[in-house]
Every structure is written in structure tokens, then in C-alpha cells.
Jmol script that loads the backbone (N, CA, C; Angstrom):
load data "model"
ATOM      1  N   MET A   1       0.736  -1.119   0.317  1.00  0.00           N
ATOM      2  CA  MET A   1       0.104   0.027  -0.111  1.00  0.00           C
ATOM      3  C   MET A   1       1.011   1.095   0.253  1.00  0.00           C
ATOM      4  N   ASN A   2       0.606   2.244  -0.595  1.00  0.00           N
ATOM      5  CA  ASN A   2       1.692   3.789  -0.682  1.00  0.00           C
ATOM      6  C   ASN A   2       1.564   4.272   0.710  1.00  0.00           C
ATOM      7  N   SER A   3       2.673   4.399   0.808  1.00  0.00           N
ATOM      8  CA  SER A   3       3.001   4.840   2.517  1.00  0.00           C
ATOM      9  C   SER A   3       2.527   6.256   3.132  1.00  0.00           C
ATOM     10  N   LYS A   4       1.992   6.788   2.327  1.00  0.00           N
ATOM     11  CA  LYS A   4       1.357   8.376   2.059  1.00  0.00           C
ATOM     12  C   LYS A   4      -0.398   7.826   2.755  1.00  0.00           C
ATOM     13  N   LEU A   5      -0.714   7.243   1.750  1.00  0.00           N
ATOM     14  CA  LEU A   5      -2.124   6.681   2.402  1.00  0.00           C
ATOM     15  C   LEU A   5      -2.029   5.760   3.990  1.00  0.00           C
ATOM     16  N   VAL A   6      -0.959   5.157   4.191  1.00  0.00           N
ATOM     17  CA  VAL A   6      -1.003   4.833   5.335  1.00  0.00           C
ATOM     18  C   VAL A   6      -0.357   5.204   6.983  1.00  0.00           C
ATOM     19  N   GLN A   7      -0.293   6.501   6.228  1.00  0.00           N
ATOM     20  CA  GLN A   7       0.597   7.584   7.716  1.00  0.00           C
ATOM     21  C   GLN A   7      -1.085   8.211   7.168  1.00  0.00           C
ATOM     22  N   ARG A   8      -1.708   8.212   6.470  1.00  0.00           N
ATOM     23  CA  ARG A   8      -3.040   9.700   6.731  1.00  0.00           C
ATOM     24  C   ARG A   8      -3.958   8.238   7.251  1.00  0.00           C
ATOM     25  N   GLN A   9      -3.866   7.321   7.095  1.00  0.00           N
ATOM     26  CA  GLN A   9      -4.590   6.579   7.882  1.00  0.00           C
ATOM     27  C   GLN A   9      -3.812   6.147   9.375  1.00  0.00           C
ATOM     28  N   LYS A  10      -3.055   6.319   9.727  1.00  0.00           N
ATOM     29  CA  LYS A  10      -2.860   6.089  11.531  1.00  0.00           C
ATOM     30  C   LYS A  10      -3.358   7.672  11.416  1.00  0.00           C
ATOM     31  N   ILE A  11      -3.164   8.460  10.715  1.00  0.00           N
ATOM     32  CA  ILE A  11      -3.510  10.571  11.499  1.00  0.00           C
ATOM     33  C   ILE A  11      -5.195   9.939  11.817  1.00  0.00           C
ATOM     34  N   ARG A  12      -5.874   9.712  11.065  1.00  0.00           N
ATOM     35  CA  ARG A  12      -7.126   9.334  10.768  1.00  0.00           C
ATOM     36  C   ARG A  12      -7.765   8.725  12.185  1.00  0.00           C
ATOM     37  N   TYR A  13      -6.997   7.721  12.367  1.00  0.00           N
ATOM     38  CA  TYR A  13      -7.462   7.137  13.600  1.00  0.00           C
ATOM     39  C   TYR A  13      -6.955   7.696  14.963  1.00  0.00           C
ATOM     40  N   ARG A  14      -5.764   8.337  14.934  1.00  0.00           N
ATOM     41  CA  ARG A  14      -5.338   9.230  16.246  1.00  0.00           C
ATOM     42  C   ARG A  14      -6.283  10.490  16.045  1.00  0.00           C
ATOM     43  N   ILE A  15      -6.981  10.441  15.399  1.00  0.00           N
ATOM     44  CA  ILE A  15      -7.786  12.021  15.760  1.00  0.00           C
ATOM     45  C   ILE A  15      -9.365  11.409  15.955  1.00  0.00           C
ATOM     46  N   ARG A  16      -9.788  10.515  15.685  1.00  0.00           N
ATOM     47  CA  ARG A  16     -10.889   9.285  16.036  1.00  0.00           C
ATOM     48  C   ARG A  16     -10.932   8.863  17.277  1.00  0.00           C
ATOM     49  N   LYS A  17      -9.867   8.583  17.723  1.00  0.00           N
ATOM     50  CA  LYS A  17      -9.710   8.728  19.324  1.00  0.00           C
ATOM     51  C   LYS A  17      -9.907   9.773  20.125  1.00  0.00           C
ATOM     52  N   LYS A  18      -9.541  10.443  20.003  1.00  0.00           N
ATOM     53  CA  LYS A  18      -9.668  11.641  20.749  1.00  0.00           C
ATOM     54  C   LYS A  18     -11.475  12.321  20.422  1.00  0.00           C
ATOM     55  N   ILE A  19     -12.035  12.083  19.163  1.00  0.00           N
ATOM     56  CA  ILE A  19     -13.217  12.932  19.115  1.00  0.00           C
ATOM     57  C   ILE A  19     -13.996  12.126  18.676  1.00  0.00           C
ATOM     58  N   ALA A  20     -15.770  12.203  18.746  1.00  0.00           N
ATOM     59  CA  ALA A  20     -16.533  11.659  18.940  1.00  0.00           C
ATOM     60  C   ALA A  20     -18.111  11.955  18.635  1.00  0.00           C
ATOM     61  N   GLY A  21     -18.582  12.054  17.423  1.00  0.00           N
ATOM     62  CA  GLY A  21     -20.240  12.772  17.594  1.00  0.00           C
ATOM     63  C   GLY A  21     -21.103  12.618  18.478  1.00  0.00           C
ATOM     64  N   THR A  22     -22.349  13.470  18.686  1.00  0.00           N
ATOM     65  CA  THR A  22     -23.109  13.038  19.576  1.00  0.00           C
ATOM     66  C   THR A  22     -24.147  13.549  18.798  1.00  0.00           C
ATOM     67  N   ALA A  23     -25.377  13.116  19.047  1.00  0.00           N
ATOM     68  CA  ALA A  23     -26.870  13.465  18.490  1.00  0.00           C
ATOM     69  C   ALA A  23     -27.169  14.878  18.417  1.00  0.00           C
ATOM     70  N   VAL A  24     -26.520  15.735  19.734  1.00  0.00           N
ATOM     71  CA  VAL A  24     -26.556  17.256  20.495  1.00  0.00           C
ATOM     72  C   VAL A  24     -25.034  17.930  19.701  1.00  0.00           C
ATOM     73  N   LYS A  25     -23.983  17.392  19.483  1.00  0.00           N
ATOM     74  CA  LYS A  25     -22.956  17.795  18.963  1.00  0.00           C
ATOM     75  C   LYS A  25     -22.003  16.919  18.149  1.00  0.00           C
ATOM     76  N   PRO A  26     -22.525  16.695  16.580  1.00  0.00           N
ATOM     77  CA  PRO A  26     -22.144  15.415  15.503  1.00  0.00           C
ATOM     78  C   PRO A  26     -21.315  16.101  15.232  1.00  0.00           C
ATOM     79  N   ARG A  27     -20.467  15.071  14.567  1.00  0.00           N
ATOM     80  CA  ARG A  27     -19.285  15.745  14.119  1.00  0.00           C
ATOM     81  C   ARG A  27     -19.409  15.599  12.592  1.00  0.00           C
ATOM     82  N   LEU A  28     -18.296  16.770  12.346  1.00  0.00           N
ATOM     83  CA  LEU A  28     -18.101  17.482  10.870  1.00  0.00           C
ATOM     84  C   LEU A  28     -16.817  16.888  10.297  1.00  0.00           C
ATOM     85  N   SER A  29     -18.038  15.557   9.543  1.00  0.00           N
ATOM     86  CA  SER A  29     -16.626  14.171   8.901  1.00  0.00           C
ATOM     87  C   SER A  29     -16.524  14.977   7.234  1.00  0.00           C
ATOM     88  N   VAL A  30     -14.737  15.047   7.349  1.00  0.00           N
ATOM     89  CA  VAL A  30     -14.508  15.465   5.902  1.00  0.00           C
ATOM     90  C   VAL A  30     -13.693  14.930   4.749  1.00  0.00           C
ATOM     91  N   PHE A  31     -14.325  14.118   3.703  1.00  0.00           N
ATOM     92  CA  PHE A  31     -13.459  13.304   3.156  1.00  0.00           C
ATOM     93  C   PHE A  31     -13.165  14.150   1.567  1.00  0.00           C
ATOM     94  N   ARG A  32     -11.813  13.948   1.371  1.00  0.00           N
ATOM     95  CA  ARG A  32     -10.838  14.788  -0.059  1.00  0.00           C
ATOM     96  C   ARG A  32     -10.732  13.785  -0.714  1.00  0.00           C
ATOM     97  N   SER A  33     -11.043  13.369  -2.493  1.00  0.00           N
ATOM     98  CA  SER A  33     -10.678  12.933  -3.413  1.00  0.00           C
ATOM     99  C   SER A  33      -9.464  14.046  -4.057  1.00  0.00           C
ATOM    100  N   ASN A  34      -9.390  13.103  -5.224  1.00  0.00           N
ATOM    101  CA  ASN A  34      -8.409  14.034  -6.152  1.00  0.00           C
ATOM    102  C   ASN A  34      -9.606  14.914  -7.092  1.00  0.00           C
ATOM    103  N   ALA A  35     -10.857  14.727  -7.225  1.00  0.00           N
ATOM    104  CA  ALA A  35     -11.433  15.125  -7.812  1.00  0.00           C
ATOM    105  C   ALA A  35     -12.572  15.918  -6.767  1.00  0.00           C
ATOM    106  N   GLU A  36     -12.993  15.353  -5.548  1.00  0.00           N
ATOM    107  CA  GLU A  36     -14.754  15.767  -5.138  1.00  0.00           C
ATOM    108  C   GLU A  36     -14.060  15.978  -3.446  1.00  0.00           C
ATOM    109  N   ILE A  37     -15.109  16.712  -3.185  1.00  0.00           N
ATOM    110  CA  ILE A  37     -14.810  16.821  -1.586  1.00  0.00           C
ATOM    111  C   ILE A  37     -16.282  16.473  -1.188  1.00  0.00           C
ATOM    112  N   TYR A  38     -16.340  15.770  -0.019  1.00  0.00           N
ATOM    113  CA  TYR A  38     -17.790  15.596   0.577  1.00  0.00           C
ATOM    114  C   TYR A  38     -17.722  15.538   1.861  1.00  0.00           C
ATOM    115  N   ALA A  39     -18.551  16.031   2.624  1.00  0.00           N
ATOM    116  CA  ALA A  39     -18.930  16.227   4.312  1.00  0.00           C
ATOM    117  C   ALA A  39     -20.280  15.871   5.154  1.00  0.00           C
ATOM    118  N   GLN A  40     -19.893  15.130   5.855  1.00  0.00           N
ATOM    119  CA  GLN A  40     -21.161  14.327   6.694  1.00  0.00           C
ATOM    120  C   GLN A  40     -21.151  15.215   8.039  1.00  0.00           C
ATOM    121  N   LEU A  41     -22.570  15.367   8.302  1.00  0.00           N
ATOM    122  CA  LEU A  41     -22.635  14.739   9.898  1.00  0.00           C
ATOM    123  C   LEU A  41     -22.730  13.908  10.390  1.00  0.00           C
ATOM    124  N   ILE A  42     -22.076  13.182  11.189  1.00  0.00           N
ATOM    125  CA  ILE A  42     -22.083  12.083  12.136  1.00  0.00           C
ATOM    126  C   ILE A  42     -22.562  11.625  13.520  1.00  0.00           C
ATOM    127  N   ASP A  43     -23.696  11.121  14.389  1.00  0.00           N
ATOM    128  CA  ASP A  43     -23.766  10.488  15.377  1.00  0.00           C
ATOM    129  C   ASP A  43     -22.559   9.473  15.621  1.00  0.00           C
ATOM    130  N   ASP A  44     -21.910   9.513  16.400  1.00  0.00           N
ATOM    131  CA  ASP A  44     -21.373   8.162  16.698  1.00  0.00           C
ATOM    132  C   ASP A  44     -21.956   7.539  17.611  1.00  0.00           C
ATOM    133  N   ASP A  45     -22.808   7.770  18.543  1.00  0.00           N
ATOM    134  CA  ASP A  45     -23.417   6.652  19.172  1.00  0.00           C
ATOM    135  C   ASP A  45     -24.427   5.877  18.716  1.00  0.00           C
ATOM    136  N   ASN A  46     -24.929   6.652  17.892  1.00  0.00           N
ATOM    137  CA  ASN A  46     -26.482   5.382  17.135  1.00  0.00           C
ATOM    138  C   ASN A  46     -25.689   5.518  16.216  1.00  0.00           C
ATOM    139  N   ALA A  47     -24.281   5.645  15.137  1.00  0.00           N
ATOM    140  CA  ALA A  47     -23.734   5.769  14.445  1.00  0.00           C
ATOM    141  C   ALA A  47     -24.960   5.309  12.955  1.00  0.00           C
ATOM    142  N   VAL A  48     -24.939   6.717  12.882  1.00  0.00           N
ATOM    143  CA  VAL A  48     -25.887   7.015  11.668  1.00  0.00           C
ATOM    144  C   VAL A  48     -24.962   8.469  11.121  1.00  0.00           C
ATOM    145  N   THR A  49     -25.477   8.533  10.222  1.00  0.00           N
ATOM    146  CA  THR A  49     -25.125  10.293   8.958  1.00  0.00           C
ATOM    147  C   THR A  49     -26.699  10.975   9.368  1.00  0.00           C
ATOM    148  N   ILE A  50     -26.041  11.879   9.928  1.00  0.00           N
ATOM    149  CA  ILE A  50     -27.399  13.238  10.556  1.00  0.00           C
ATOM    150  C   ILE A  50     -27.765  13.801   9.087  1.00  0.00           C
ATOM    151  N   ALA A  51     -26.688  14.603   8.431  1.00  0.00           N
ATOM    152  CA  ALA A  51     -26.767  15.461   6.786  1.00  0.00           C
ATOM    153  C   ALA A  51     -25.265  14.439   6.165  1.00  0.00           C
ATOM    154  N   SER A  52     -25.566  15.121   5.263  1.00  0.00           N
ATOM    155  CA  SER A  52     -24.449  15.394   4.190  1.00  0.00           C
ATOM    156  C   SER A  52     -24.697  15.982   2.577  1.00  0.00           C
ATOM    157  N   ALA A  53     -23.117  16.379   2.647  1.00  0.00           N
ATOM    158  CA  ALA A  53     -23.341  17.561   0.973  1.00  0.00           C
ATOM    159  C   ALA A  53     -21.897  17.520   0.226  1.00  0.00           C
ATOM    160  N   SER A  54     -21.735  17.392  -0.855  1.00  0.00           N
ATOM    161  CA  SER A  54     -20.744  17.091  -1.534  1.00  0.00           C
ATOM    162  C   SER A  54     -20.691  17.709  -2.645  1.00  0.00           C
ATOM    163  N   SER A  55     -19.286  17.579  -3.686  1.00  0.00           N
ATOM    164  CA  SER A  55     -19.281  18.466  -4.466  1.00  0.00           C
ATOM    165  C   SER A  55     -20.064  18.080  -5.365  1.00  0.00           C
ATOM    166  N   ARG A  56     -20.822  16.956  -5.172  1.00  0.00           N
ATOM    167  CA  ARG A  56     -21.112  15.900  -6.785  1.00  0.00           C
ATOM    168  C   ARG A  56     -22.658  16.539  -6.204  1.00  0.00           C
ATOM    169  N   ASP A  57     -23.397  17.066  -5.521  1.00  0.00           N
ATOM    170  CA  ASP A  57     -24.306  17.936  -5.431  1.00  0.00           C
ATOM    171  C   ASP A  57     -25.631  18.564  -6.834  1.00  0.00           C
ATOM    172  N   LYS A  58     -26.206  18.536  -7.398  1.00  0.00           N
ATOM    173  CA  LYS A  58     -26.762  19.002  -8.535  1.00  0.00           C
ATOM    174  C   LYS A  58     -26.097  20.919  -8.680  1.00  0.00           C
ATOM    175  N   ASP A  59     -26.596  21.327  -7.602  1.00  0.00           N
ATOM    176  CA  ASP A  59     -26.415  23.034  -7.398  1.00  0.00           C
ATOM    177  C   ASP A  59     -25.436  23.358  -7.170  1.00  0.00           C
ATOM    178  N   ILE A  60     -24.156  22.643  -6.899  1.00  0.00           N
ATOM    179  CA  ILE A  60     -22.868  23.017  -6.589  1.00  0.00           C
ATOM    180  C   ILE A  60     -21.891  22.182  -7.244  1.00  0.00           C
ATOM    181  N   ALA A  61     -22.077  21.191  -8.108  1.00  0.00           N
ATOM    182  CA  ALA A  61     -21.829  20.056  -9.400  1.00  0.00           C
ATOM    183  C   ALA A  61     -22.060  22.087 -10.560  1.00  0.00           C
ATOM    184  N   ALA A  62     -23.076  21.924 -10.618  1.00  0.00           N
ATOM    185  CA  ALA A  62     -23.403  22.809 -11.998  1.00  0.00           C
ATOM    186  C   ALA A  62     -22.399  24.482 -12.243  1.00  0.00           C
ATOM    187  N   GLN A  63     -21.987  24.953 -10.899  1.00  0.00           N
ATOM    188  CA  GLN A  63     -21.408  26.187 -10.722  1.00  0.00           C
ATOM    189  C   GLN A  63     -19.730  25.939 -11.167  1.00  0.00           C
ATOM    190  N   LYS A  64     -19.574  26.742 -12.323  1.00  0.00           N
ATOM    191  CA  LYS A  64     -17.820  26.440 -12.544  1.00  0.00           C
ATOM    192  C   LYS A  64     -16.585  27.420 -12.067  1.00  0.00           C
ATOM    193  N   VAL A  65     -17.504  26.686 -10.859  1.00  0.00           N
ATOM    194  CA  VAL A  65     -15.683  27.772 -10.250  1.00  0.00           C
ATOM    195  C   VAL A  65     -14.338  26.462  -9.705  1.00  0.00           C
ATOM    196  N   THR A  66     -13.574  26.490  -9.038  1.00  0.00           N
ATOM    197  CA  THR A  66     -12.493  26.230  -8.550  1.00  0.00           C
ATOM    198  C   THR A  66     -12.593  24.982  -7.548  1.00  0.00           C
ATOM    199  N   LYS A  67     -11.574  24.661  -6.945  1.00  0.00           N
ATOM    200  CA  LYS A  67     -12.311  22.773  -6.024  1.00  0.00           C
ATOM    201  C   LYS A  67     -12.103  23.678  -5.178  1.00  0.00           C
ATOM    202  N   THR A  68     -11.468  24.631  -4.272  1.00  0.00           N
ATOM    203  CA  THR A  68     -11.542  25.334  -3.538  1.00  0.00           C
ATOM    204  C   THR A  68     -12.506  26.228  -3.582  1.00  0.00           C
ATOM    205  N   GLU A  69     -12.907  26.898  -4.419  1.00  0.00           N
ATOM    206  CA  GLU A  69     -14.645  27.263  -3.653  1.00  0.00           C
ATOM    207  C   GLU A  69     -15.242  26.412  -3.543  1.00  0.00           C
ATOM    208  N   LYS A  70     -15.481  25.357  -4.631  1.00  0.00           N
ATOM    209  CA  LYS A  70     -16.741  24.283  -4.324  1.00  0.00           C
ATOM    210  C   LYS A  70     -16.961  23.770  -2.417  1.00  0.00           C
ATOM    211  N   SER A  71     -15.369  23.929  -2.216  1.00  0.00           N
ATOM    212  CA  SER A  71     -15.256  22.845  -0.892  1.00  0.00           C
ATOM    213  C   SER A  71     -16.208  24.308  -0.054  1.00  0.00           C
ATOM    214  N   LYS A  72     -15.668  25.529  -0.700  1.00  0.00           N
ATOM    215  CA  LYS A  72     -16.867  26.085   0.998  1.00  0.00           C
ATOM    216  C   LYS A  72     -18.161  26.290   1.087  1.00  0.00           C
ATOM    217  N   LEU A  73     -18.641  26.106  -0.710  1.00  0.00           N
ATOM    218  CA  LEU A  73     -20.038  26.345  -0.732  1.00  0.00           C
ATOM    219  C   LEU A  73     -20.508  24.636  -0.314  1.00  0.00           C
ATOM    220  N   VAL A  74     -19.421  23.745  -0.396  1.00  0.00           N
ATOM    221  CA  VAL A  74     -19.827  22.575   0.056  1.00  0.00           C
ATOM    222  C   VAL A  74     -19.572  22.729   2.322  1.00  0.00           C
ATOM    223  N   GLY A  75     -19.728  23.171   2.576  1.00  0.00           N
ATOM    224  CA  GLY A  75     -19.391  23.686   3.953  1.00  0.00           C
ATOM    225  C   GLY A  75     -20.628  24.396   4.442  1.00  0.00           C
ATOM    226  N   ALA A  76     -20.748  25.509   3.331  1.00  0.00           N
ATOM    227  CA  ALA A  76     -21.931  26.080   3.807  1.00  0.00           C
ATOM    228  C   ALA A  76     -23.426  24.894   3.170  1.00  0.00           C
ATOM    229  N   ALA A  77     -23.148  23.885   2.894  1.00  0.00           N
ATOM    230  CA  ALA A  77     -24.388  23.656   2.149  1.00  0.00           C
ATOM    231  C   ALA A  77     -24.742  22.718   3.551  1.00  0.00           C
ATOM    232  N   VAL A  78     -23.879  22.119   3.937  1.00  0.00           N
ATOM    233  CA  VAL A  78     -23.753  21.181   5.234  1.00  0.00           C
ATOM    234  C   VAL A  78     -24.366  21.885   6.437  1.00  0.00           C
ATOM    235  N   ALA A  79     -23.693  22.764   6.839  1.00  0.00           N
ATOM    236  CA  ALA A  79     -24.195  24.274   7.830  1.00  0.00           C
ATOM    237  C   ALA A  79     -25.853  24.538   7.282  1.00  0.00           C
ATOM    238  N   THR A  80     -26.031  24.387   6.229  1.00  0.00           N
ATOM    239  CA  THR A  80     -27.346  25.355   6.452  1.00  0.00           C
ATOM    240  C   THR A  80     -28.478  24.219   7.013  1.00  0.00           C
ATOM    241  N   LYS A  81     -28.350  22.667   6.275  1.00  0.00           N
ATOM    242  CA  LYS A  81     -28.653  21.141   6.399  1.00  0.00           C
ATOM    243  C   LYS A  81     -28.557  21.279   7.755  1.00  0.00           C
ATOM    244  N   ALA A  82     -27.420  21.710   8.602  1.00  0.00           N
ATOM    245  CA  ALA A  82     -27.634  21.232  10.510  1.00  0.00           C
ATOM    246  C   ALA A  82     -28.171  22.024  10.663  1.00  0.00           C
ATOM    247  N   ILE A  83     -28.276  23.515  10.470  1.00  0.00           N
ATOM    248  CA  ILE A  83     -29.387  24.462  11.186  1.00  0.00           C
ATOM    249  C   ILE A  83     -30.407  24.677  11.001  1.00  0.00           C
ATOM    250  N   ALA A  84     -30.661  23.669   9.676  1.00  0.00           N
ATOM    251  CA  ALA A  84     -32.654  23.491   9.588  1.00  0.00           C
ATOM    252  C   ALA A  84     -32.723  22.543  11.144  1.00  0.00           C
ATOM    253  N   LEU A  85     -31.906  21.140  10.731  1.00  0.00           N
ATOM    254  CA  LEU A  85     -32.250  20.409  11.426  1.00  0.00           C
ATOM    255  C   LEU A  85     -32.329  20.501  13.175  1.00  0.00           C
ATOM    256  N   GLY A  86     -31.747  22.135  14.000  1.00  0.00           N
ATOM    257  CA  GLY A  86     -31.756  22.685  14.706  1.00  0.00           C
ATOM    258  C   GLY A  86     -30.517  21.857  15.435  1.00  0.00           C
ATOM    259  N   LEU A  87     -29.543  21.709  14.710  1.00  0.00           N
ATOM    260  CA  LEU A  87     -28.064  21.887  15.056  1.00  0.00           C
ATOM    261  C   LEU A  87     -27.429  23.440  14.534  1.00  0.00           C
ATOM    262  N   SER A  88     -26.407  23.959  15.918  1.00  0.00           N
ATOM    263  CA  SER A  88     -25.490  24.865  15.376  1.00  0.00           C
ATOM    264  C   SER A  88     -24.137  23.976  15.973  1.00  0.00           C
ATOM    265  N   ASN A  89     -24.244  23.732  16.723  1.00  0.00           N
ATOM    266  CA  ASN A  89     -22.527  23.270  17.262  1.00  0.00           C
ATOM    267  C   ASN A  89     -22.096  21.956  16.628  1.00  0.00           C
ATOM    268  N   VAL A  90     -20.878  21.617  16.683  1.00  0.00           N
ATOM    269  CA  VAL A  90     -20.647  20.481  16.169  1.00  0.00           C
ATOM    270  C   VAL A  90     -18.402  20.184  15.801  1.00  0.00           C
ATOM    271  N   VAL A  91     -18.209  18.943  16.008  1.00  0.00           N
ATOM    272  CA  VAL A  91     -16.696  18.644  15.682  1.00  0.00           C
ATOM    273  C   VAL A  91     -16.417  18.640  14.652  1.00  0.00           C
ATOM    274  N   PHE A  92     -15.373  19.338  14.295  1.00  0.00           N
ATOM    275  CA  PHE A  92     -14.715  18.649  12.446  1.00  0.00           C
ATOM    276  C   PHE A  92     -13.644  18.110  12.775  1.00  0.00           C
ATOM    277  N   ASP A  93     -13.947  16.943  11.929  1.00  0.00           N
ATOM    278  CA  ASP A  93     -12.591  15.898  11.833  1.00  0.00           C
ATOM    279  C   ASP A  93     -11.858  16.244  10.557  1.00  0.00           C
ATOM    280  N   ARG A  94     -10.552  15.977   9.947  1.00  0.00           N
ATOM    281  CA  ARG A  94     -10.401  16.775   9.280  1.00  0.00           C
ATOM    282  C   ARG A  94     -10.518  15.078   8.316  1.00  0.00           C
ATOM    283  N   GLY A  95     -10.272  14.159   8.787  1.00  0.00           N
ATOM    284  CA  GLY A  95     -10.151  12.717   7.977  1.00  0.00           C
ATOM    285  C   GLY A  95      -8.344  12.825   7.954  1.00  0.00           C
ATOM    286  N   GLY A  96      -7.405  12.952   8.781  1.00  0.00           N
ATOM    287  CA  GLY A  96      -6.332  13.114   7.918  1.00  0.00           C
ATOM    288  C   GLY A  96      -5.769  13.418   7.547  1.00  0.00           C
ATOM    289  N   ASN A  97      -6.430  14.657   6.756  1.00  0.00           N
ATOM    290  CA  ASN A  97      -5.872  15.657   5.799  1.00  0.00           C
ATOM    291  C   ASN A  97      -5.382  16.572   6.619  1.00  0.00           C
ATOM    292  N   LEU A  98      -4.060  17.868   6.169  1.00  0.00           N
ATOM    293  CA  LEU A  98      -3.958  18.649   6.607  1.00  0.00           C
ATOM    294  C   LEU A  98      -5.106  20.214   6.843  1.00  0.00           C
ATOM    295  N   TYR A  99      -5.126  20.616   7.558  1.00  0.00           N
ATOM    296  CA  TYR A  99      -6.653  21.860   7.790  1.00  0.00           C
ATOM    297  C   TYR A  99      -5.389  23.197   6.650  1.00  0.00           C
ATOM    298  N   HIS A 100      -5.881  22.479   5.569  1.00  0.00           N
ATOM    299  CA  HIS A 100      -5.169  23.560   4.912  1.00  0.00           C
ATOM    300  C   HIS A 100      -6.011  23.449   3.017  1.00  0.00           C
ATOM    301  N   GLY A 101      -6.308  24.403   2.210  1.00  0.00           N
ATOM    302  CA  GLY A 101      -7.134  23.999   1.315  1.00  0.00           C
ATOM    303  C   GLY A 101      -7.884  24.146   1.046  1.00  0.00           C
ATOM    304  N   ARG A 102      -8.398  22.968   0.505  1.00  0.00           N
ATOM    305  CA  ARG A 102     -10.552  22.528   0.856  1.00  0.00           C
ATOM    306  C   ARG A 102     -10.715  22.049   1.560  1.00  0.00           C
ATOM    307  N   VAL A 103      -9.913  21.472   2.770  1.00  0.00           N
ATOM    308  CA  VAL A 103     -10.486  21.193   4.365  1.00  0.00           C
ATOM    309  C   VAL A 103     -10.774  22.094   4.967  1.00  0.00           C
ATOM    310  N   LYS A 104      -9.344  23.540   4.758  1.00  0.00           N
ATOM    311  CA  LYS A 104      -9.994  24.710   5.512  1.00  0.00           C
ATOM    312  C   LYS A 104     -10.982  25.174   4.595  1.00  0.00           C
ATOM    313  N   SER A 105     -11.524  25.079   3.492  1.00  0.00           N
ATOM    314  CA  SER A 105     -12.642  25.806   2.993  1.00  0.00           C
ATOM    315  C   SER A 105     -13.454  25.088   3.262  1.00  0.00           C
ATOM    316  N   VAL A 106     -14.063  24.140   3.219  1.00  0.00           N
ATOM    317  CA  VAL A 106     -15.403  23.338   3.934  1.00  0.00           C
ATOM    318  C   VAL A 106     -15.538  23.878   5.482  1.00  0.00           C
ATOM    319  N   ALA A 107     -14.423  24.341   6.425  1.00  0.00           N
ATOM    320  CA  ALA A 107     -14.817  24.277   7.441  1.00  0.00           C
ATOM    321  C   ALA A 107     -15.237  26.061   7.673  1.00  0.00           C
ATOM    322  N   ASP A 108     -14.094  26.521   7.100  1.00  0.00           N
ATOM    323  CA  ASP A 108     -15.036  28.346   6.715  1.00  0.00           C
ATOM    324  C   ASP A 108     -16.081  28.466   6.252  1.00  0.00           C
ATOM    325  N   GLY A 109     -16.829  28.041   5.309  1.00  0.00           N
ATOM    326  CA  GLY A 109     -17.950  27.911   4.490  1.00  0.00           C
ATOM    327  C   GLY A 109     -18.992  27.262   5.727  1.00  0.00           C
ATOM    328  N   ALA A 110     -18.300  26.235   6.308  1.00  0.00           N
ATOM    329  CA  ALA A 110     -19.227  26.008   7.360  1.00  0.00           C
ATOM    330  C   ALA A 110     -19.278  27.102   8.302  1.00  0.00           C
ATOM    331  N   ARG A 111     -18.469  28.082   9.224  1.00  0.00           N
ATOM    332  CA  ARG A 111     -18.548  29.041  10.224  1.00  0.00           C
ATOM    333  C   ARG A 111     -19.230  29.274   9.908  1.00  0.00           C
ATOM    334  N   GLU A 112     -19.019  30.605   8.113  1.00  0.00           N
ATOM    335  CA  GLU A 112     -19.780  31.468   7.830  1.00  0.00           C
ATOM    336  C   GLU A 112     -21.667  31.102   7.627  1.00  0.00           C
ATOM    337  N   ALA A 113     -21.729  30.131   7.811  1.00  0.00           N
ATOM    338  CA  ALA A 113     -23.357  29.557   7.460  1.00  0.00           C
ATOM    339  C   ALA A 113     -23.859  29.480   8.790  1.00  0.00           C
ATOM    340  N   GLY A 114     -23.039  30.406  10.130  1.00  0.00           N
ATOM    341  CA  GLY A 114     -23.207  29.807  11.155  1.00  0.00           C
ATOM    342  C   GLY A 114     -22.897  28.408  12.336  1.00  0.00           C
ATOM    343  N   LEU A 115     -22.517  27.429  11.718  1.00  0.00           N
ATOM    344  CA  LEU A 115     -21.976  26.150  12.766  1.00  0.00           C
ATOM    345  C   LEU A 115     -20.581  26.665  13.290  1.00  0.00           C
ATOM    346  N   GLN A 116     -20.964  26.437  15.187  1.00  0.00           N
ATOM    347  CA  GLN A 116     -19.609  26.288  15.326  1.00  0.00           C
ATOM    348  C   GLN A 116     -19.384  25.558  15.802  1.00  0.00           C
ATOM    349  N   PHE A 117     -17.327  25.672  15.423  1.00  0.00           N
ATOM    350  CA  PHE A 117     -16.553  24.896  16.310  1.00  0.00           C
ATOM    351  C   PHE A 117     -15.488  24.917  16.634  1.00  0.00           C
TER     352      PHE A 117
END
end "model"
wireframe off; spacefill off
backbone 0.3
color backbone group
């Protein structure tokens, strides 16, 4: 297996030991592939996804902007879904990626849309 992937997996496990989402304060998990980015609100107590958004959603994919700007839109989309469900506080899970670039854009978009973490 690629050593970079192994290293990222170790970081993911280390992060997940420390943070967990609840029904009141879910975990905002970010997954970044080369082309797309996905964000989910997860309740780890009940092992259920509360809300999700991705750059593949029709309204976001239709916009011709950079991947970083799409990431900000994904963060805003998941934040509006969370606020509609009455959730304002979340725990941020960067998924083993550096808090930089597209992952940071998701966080910024979510914060601007009203989520607190």
C-alpha cells in the first residue's frame, strides 16, 4: 500500500480516538478525493449520518468554480442542513488531511453559514 495513504490512515485513527459526535454535537467529517470533496454530520453514538453534502450535488457541481471554492460551498450547504435540523455546534474531523486548502475551505464555509466549532 502507498506509504502516504498508510500515514494518513494512522492520523485518522489518532484523531478519531480523541473526537466523537453525538446527537447534540455531531462530528463534521470531511473526505477529500482528488476531484471531489464530501462532508457529513455523523452521530457516532447511534452510528448514523444526520446530514451530508458534496461537490457532486447538482447545485454545487453546476457552478464553474475552482475546487477550493466548491469546497466552501459544500461547507455552507452542510451547515444550512444542520441549522435546519436545529444543530449549531459540531466537532470538526479533518479526516487525516492537513487543515489547509480544500479542507480549510469546508470549515470556513460552514462557519460563515452559522456552525460553531
